[in-house]
N, C-alpha and C positions, 0 to 999 in steps of 0.2 A: 503494500500500499504507500502511496504516496503520502511525502511528510505535508501535514497541512499547515498553511501559512498563518491562518486564524483559526487555531481549532477550537474555541471558544463560538463560532460561527451557531452552530448546531443549539445552543443553549438560549438561542434569543429567538423570541417572537420578532414581527416587523415592526412593531412600536418598538421593542426592545433596541434592534438593531438601531433607528432612526434616533433614539436619545444618545447612544455611543456617538453618533455623527455630533449633534448638537453639543455633547459635550468634548467635541474634539477628541476623542480617545481613539478613533479610526476613522478612515477616510472613506467616502464612496467608491473609490476605486479598489481599496482593498478588501471591501466586502463584495463586489463585483468579482473582485480573484478569488475569493473563497466561494462564491456560487460557482463559477467555472470550475473551479478544481472539481467540487461534486458531482455538478455534471459530467465531466469529463470521467470520473472513477465511476459512477454508478448507473448512467444513463446506455451504455452499452448492453446491460442485462436488463434493463428496465423499458427502454425505448418510449420515455415518457415526453423527452423533448424533439421534438422533429425539425424546426427550424431555428439555426443558434443565429442570434444576431449581436453576438458579444463585443466585435469591433463597432457596431452603431451606439451599443450602450456606453462603450469608451468614450466616443466622440462626443455624446450626451452629455458625460460628466464633465469631461473638458472643457465645453463650452459652457459650461456652470447650469447648476441644477436648480429650479426653483424652491424657495425657502417654505415648506410645508410639513404637516406630519408624518412624511414618509420621507425625507430627502437622504437620498440615499440607499434605498432600497430596493434591490432586483426584483424585476415582476417579469410573469411568462402570461401571454394573452394566449388564448386557446384557438384554434386553426378551425374557428367556425364563426361565420356573422361581423366578427370584429375588426373591422379595417385599421392597420397600421402605417402609417405613411411610411413607405420605402419598402415594407416587409411583405414576401407574398402570403397572400390567403387564397387556401387552396379548398376550402371545406373538406379535406382529406379526401378527394377526388381527382380523379386522371381530367376529369372535362373542365376543371379550373385550375388546375395545377400552374404555377407560378403567375397566376393575376396577381396584378399589384395595383394600388391606390397609393392618390397623392395626397390623402389626407388620412386623418385618425378620426375614427367614432367619436361622439362625444364621450362615453365612456372612457375610453383609451385617454383623451386629451384631458380629462377631469383626473385620472390615476396619473398623466404626467406633471399637472399641475399641482398636485400634492406631492411631488417629489419622487415618486417613483423610475424607476427605471428598467425599460422596457429591454428585455435581453432575450427575446425569442418567442416561439410559438410550441404550444404543446399537442399531443395527439390528440385525436376522436375519431368517432366513426365516421364514414362517410356521409356528409348531409346532416350528420348527427343520428342517423336511422338504427340505433341499435343501443340498446341498455350495456353492452359490452365495447371495449374500443379494439376493435380488430380490423381496421381499413385495410382495403388489399392497397392502396398506395403507400399507407407509411408501415404497414405491419401491426401486429398485437401488441398493447401496451402491458407490460407484466407487472402483478401485484406484487410491491416489496415484502407483502407479509410470507407470500409464498408465491414464486412465480411463475407457476403453473394455472393460477386463479386469476380469474378477471379483475381488471381496475373498475369496472362498474362502467357505464356511460351515460351520457356522451362526453364528459368532461373528466374521461379516465387519463390522460396524459397528465393532467392539473392536480388529478389529485395524487397520481403514484409519484409526481414531484416533490409536492409538498409533504408524500407520508414518508419519501425516502432522506427529507431533509436537504433536499437542494435546494431550497428556499421555504417559508415561512406561509406564503399565501401564494394562491393564484388565481387568474381570472377563469370564470367559467361559466356555464350558461345552461338554462333549464327551460324546456319545454313541457315536458311530463313526468319529471325526475331526474332529468341530467347534473344537476347539481348535488341534489340528496343521494342518488342513489351511488355514486363514486365516492361521496364522504362516508356512506355505510361500509363499503367495501374495503376502505383504506384506512378507517379509523380515524374520519375527520370532522370538523365542524363544516356542515353545507347550509346555508341559508337560501332559501330562496324567498325573495323579498315579495312585498305586496305590490300587487300590480301597478303600474305608474309608478313606483317608486323609482327606479334607477333609467334611465334614457337608454333608449335603442336605436336612435338615429345618426347622422341624419341620411344613411342610407338604405337604411329600412322603414317602413310607413306602421302599420299596426301590430308588427311582427308575431303573426298568424291568430289574429283575431285577441289579442292580449293573454295567449297559452306561455308565448315566451318570456324570459325572464334574464336578466344578465347581474351576477354578484362575484363570489370568489369561494374558493375551499380555504382552509385554514386550520391552523393547528392550535390557536385559541380563540375564544369565544371573543376577546376584546379586541380581537384584531378584524374580525369580522365587523363588530360594530364602528370600527373607527374607519374601515374602508368604507362603511354604506355611508357613514359621514360626510366623505369626500365625493361622492359618485352621485348622490339621493338628488334627485329634482327632475322635472321634465326637461328634457330639451326642447327647441323651438319648434312647433309647428306638433308637436308629441300629441297623437289621439286619444292617450289616456293620462290621467291628472291624478295624483293623491295628494292630501293634503300635508304640508310640509310637518315635519315633529316638533312638538313645542321645545325637545330637549337634543342634546346629541345624542346619538345610542351610544355612545362610548360613556355617557354619564349614566346611560342603565344599567350598567355592567358594574355588578355590585349593590345597587338599590334594592332594597325590600320590595319584593312583590305583593306583600301582602298573603292574606291566607286565599287560595285561589282553591276554585272549584275545577278539578281535573278529571276527565273521562278518558279511560283506559278503552281501546278497540284492538282485540286479535284477530276476528274474523274479516277475510277479505269481502267486500260488496260483491265482486263477480264471482264468487264461489272457489278461487284459486285456493289450493291447500295451502298452511301457514304451518312451516316447521317449529315444532315444539321450543327450539333453541331462539327463534326469532318472539315466539308468544313471551318466553322468559325473559326476553331482555326489556317488554312492556313492564311485567311484574315486577322487575326490579326498579326501571324506572318509578312506578307507582312506588312501592316501598321506600325510595328514598324521598320522594315527593313528601310522603306521611310522614316520613322522619323529620321532615321539615315543616312541619304544621298543616300542610294542604288538605282537602279535602279530596278525597278519590273514589271514583267509583266506575265500575263497567258501563259503557255506554255501547248502543247501536246506531251507526251514520245514517241508517235509515235511508238510501239511495238505491238506485239503479246504477250498479257499480258497472255493468258490461256495459248497459246503454249509453252511460257517460262519455267510457272509452270509445266506443265507436262512433260516437258523435264528435269525440275531440279528433280522433283519426281520419274522419273524414275532411275537416279542416286543416288537418297537417300534412294529410297524402297529396291530395288537392294542389296544396301549396307548393309542395315538393315539386310536382309534377308542373306546375306555372312557373317555378323556378329554375328547373331545367328546360322548359319550352324559350324563356327569355334568354340564357345562356347560348341556345342553338340560333335565336335570333342576333346576339351579338357577333357569335361566330358564322354566321351566313351558312349554315350547313348542321346536318342532323348529328347528335352524338353517334360515335362510332361504338361497337358492341363493348371494346375493349378499353373504352372512358368511362362507362358509369359498371357498378357491380351488379351482377345478375337480379338480387332483391330491389336494389333502387330502380334497375329498368322495368322490372314486373309491376311495382306499385305506382310507377309515372304509368304505363302503360294503362294500367286499371283504373285511375285515377285523373286522368286526363279530360276523359268526356264529363266531370262532373257539372251537374246544371246550377244555376244559380239557386233555384229553388228547391236542390237537396242542400246547399248551405245553409240557406235560410232556416230551412229546418232543424238541421244540424244544432245552429244556433239557439234555435228555439227550445229543441230538447235539452242542451248544455244547461239553459236558464231554469227548465223546470226541474233538471235534477239537483241544480245548486239550490234552488229554493228549497226542495225537499229536505236536503241534508242541514238547511241553515235553520230549521226549527230547533233541532241541537244546541246552538248557541245561545237559548232563551235560560238552559240551566249550568253550562259550564262556559269558563275562560278560558282553557286549554283543553285539546285533545290529544293524546300520545298513541302513536300505531306504532307497530314494525316500521321501517324505512323498506324492506324488501321481506318479501314471502320465504325467501329461503338465505341461508349463508351465502357468501360468494363463491359464484359459479366456475366451474374450471373454464379456462380457454377453450375455445372451439364448441361449447356448450349451446352459446347462442348464434348462429351463423347466419351471412348474407350472402353465400355464395351459392345458393339455390335459386329457385324463381316462384316456391311456394311461399308467398307474401304472407297468407293470410294464417299458415301456420308458424310463421316466423312471430308473428305480431301476436298470436294467441300465446306464444311461448313467454314471449317479452312480459306481458301485462298480467302472466301468471307470475312469474317472476317479480314484476313490481305494479301492484295492483294497490296499494296505499298512496301513491303520489298524486294519481293523475285528478284526484278531486281538487286540491288545492291550487292545481294549475288553471283548473276551469273556474274557478270560483274568486281566484285572487289573490287570496289569503295567503298571509305569511308561514312557510311552515320549514322547519331548521332539523335537520339531523344530526343526531348526537352521537357519538360511539358510546355505548352503557357494558358491553358484555361481550365478551369472546367467545368463538364457536368453539366444541370439543377439539378441532382441529388448528385452535389458538388463531383462527382468522376474526375479524372484526365485526360485530353486529351493531347495527346502527337502529338507533330508535326516531321516530318521526314526530316532532312537538309540532300542532298547527295554534294559531290565535286568530280572532278574528280579524276581519278587513283594517290595516290600517295600524293594528299593535303588534309591528317588529319591536318594539321598546320592552314590550312585556316577555318576548321569547328570549331576550338579552336578560331580563333579570332570572329569571327561572332557567337559562344555560348556564349563568354564573353562578348560580347555588349550585349546581349538579357539577360544575365543571372538576371540582376537586377528585371526582367519582372517577374520572376518567384521564385527566393529565396531571393529578398528585399534585405535587410543589412548582415542577416544572412544564414548560408546553410543550417540551420535547419528549416527555414520557412516552407517548404514542409513536413516535419515530423511531426512538432508539432499537429497538427490535429489529424493524425491516431494514434499518440502515446498516446494521451487521452483514444481513443477509444479502444485501445489494452490491456489497464490496466485490 
């Protein structure tokens, strides 16, 4: 193993690294070198980072960084949705390979303004079309806790990089669970914020009818809160708006949440079987909440889970077909067979003829289901579910190299049946790592709150944080770091 010039790097979360820079105990260049050392050492086994921009990062540091809460901290952007000026955005697809933009997305611009140093892109499934990160373009990302297991998707590269200690937090996106699923698989904190909390433009409009969100995966709760402080707020022309918080999200971390009414859910609304270890994680979360004085009881979400998934998929898949058609128009030709994975081609072919009346029907169905589930919030403040119905899957289990899109979609949502509801409702939902499986793999629980109450999630998460992070925010990354060497 190569000697590390900054061995203490692994002990700090992003706020901790930035504090060192402010106190002039270390320079941004030295922090970047520490990150690069770990990427070069660990990434060959993990395949988490797929586009390196280390020289551009050094140039940004040399040019002078803005003074912000994260000045000098390296950051990686997912290879999906978010343009970065001068950096390829491939959507993990050969059809978009090496596509370049001359501007930053609003989220990336706000991250830069906070002092983050953009240093590359992380792995993702093609067009986000899988809950495991195994694209044909980049190859599979490997879980640092067990290299033959999935990192989840679609923010699987980001989660692997953070869990392996390459950096303390990384950009992630979520349409039906793509922040929460990888956070669960890799033992991280993963918040899908309230709809409209973070910007999605200017390159995108409504982000799949409000199903898509951007934020991060992180090792500490406070990093997730502080990053949301610098990114939240609509961009110009945004179709969704959420009232700004009255207090900073970081100030919510450590604040007493009061005595909460917490509902526990262990059965999937679409009938998917739930592994006993995933149920046990919810029960453990309930016990911990009771010990902290909260009222805890089992509840039923009471909604048509499969109907909701079907309606959301109509929006997502017809949108994917439209995105491919738009790309073909840009190229002036049809996509070649070798430029899209078989599953992507099959989905696009099946959903390209979607009619406007079908779209309106799907939106109405989503609204009905969300209203069904909303009744539960009359008697609870927080709902806790498994993040996944099963422990992290082995690589190759959730495949995209065939054209049976119905079978692939069914398998995906039998694996993650609990996350779509809160994408559809726009409510904030966070995955927290509260248990390990019999194989030693992380198992997450999903905590959801009412629309706009992201701060309440941070309060509860901070109460539970010592159970999964202990005294140091690096505890969850120590075990996989050794294996990734």
